C-alpha angles and dihedrals in degrees: 000000000000121000094266091051090050089056092049091049093050092049092050098042099037101025086236140064137195119255112298111207123204113204119198142183097245106052148338125327117281129212112244113204105225093205089067088077090057098046125143124227092267089061096047120101120249092253093058093046090051091051090051090051090057095054114114142172119356108358133202115197104203117205087010095169110191090349106257095144094039091052090056090053093045092051088052089059097254126143102247133165122195118216124191136156092222115089091198092054091047092049091051090048090057092047089052088058105265109148103196116049130157121195101207144109109260091243090057094054114088106128099097141038129224142197094216130029110195120202110172131165087045090304090165085068091079086086082081096201133036092242089062095050094089090055091052093047093046092049090050089051089058089055095052128094118224108289091020127147142209115218115196144151129217140157141238101231097181086117088077087071099051090112101025132051122264114260112267097204102052145018110286093236094063110103136165128220141179132190126230121196130171089352094306120115125211128212123285115258132188123242130184131216115187126200117225097252094050092044092053091052094049092043092054091049088054093049099261133127113222121217122186107221104173142348134186137207091264093070091255120132141185118222142181126214119199130176 
């Protein structure tokens, strides 16, 4: 188990976890509440609930974690499969009652097709870098049935550079993080935040039409990609 999985396991088994710290490349470490990954619908923001309401047909929840979004869809009678690279998260999802769970990296999953691919909590960020976004979008396109959709949220994080210059060697939405739990640090990993204008350009180049569905005053937005 890596440090993040240890935190998830403690939260699930003990209904509590120690402080999970999220280190980043733009500032000081931030405390990440572990219970946020186990939240019920009443604790989900409006944007996530709206995205869930738009899910249709056969659904793939990418980066599903411990299955909170997929459980909402399953309880609504929808055909949803949760996919996550973490075996611990997948095991917890099953113990929470989720019936269809796949423990794979998204790029390794190509055996089924879906009507909706759901990528919440900035799930599209798993591309890691902007140059890898086309590969992610094109792989998702292979997983979609005709008339299918990708529902995702992301953020414009240009506000981080209000007082400092934009990086000159990479896209400004490319960040790196690592978790620290019980004094143990995990490995650094890359995560991508994409502003609306850039996302629309890359989506079009990959054969998708981008539709802005919702945005808030925190520079976060919900979008839909359709072929």
